[in-house]
Phi, psi and omega in degrees: 000144180280138181275344185218134184248169176300324180291323177291321177295318178301314179295319180299313183286311189273349178241304186287314184294321183289346178273350181293131178219111005280162177294152180292153175287327182225135178227123178250122178251119185242140172067022176301324179299317180294318181297321183280343178267009177299126181297344179275356177257121179305137184302317180293322177294320178298321178298318179294318178298314180300314180299315180296315181297315182296322179295316179296314180295323176297318177295320178295319179296320179295332179275359175114355177281133174279113182257125178243123177261127178244114178259141181265329178189088186286106177288157179305329181298319180291318177300322178296326179296328185281349181266000000 
């Protein structure tokens, strides 16, 4: 069983992280690709989660946080979601 889900990552990024004051200097996001390619997560829902997370991370980066994305194995499906 997975200890962390796409929904938990979405909540962490879009609710918890934006409430941090001050924002962290460095933020490392790992395995978002794996979480979103979970067959139990609807593809359209995964696209929405990805869009929301990327928008929040983009805002944090614009505010001065260094955001590092670490992908473990980006499937073509995730790349397609980003286009």
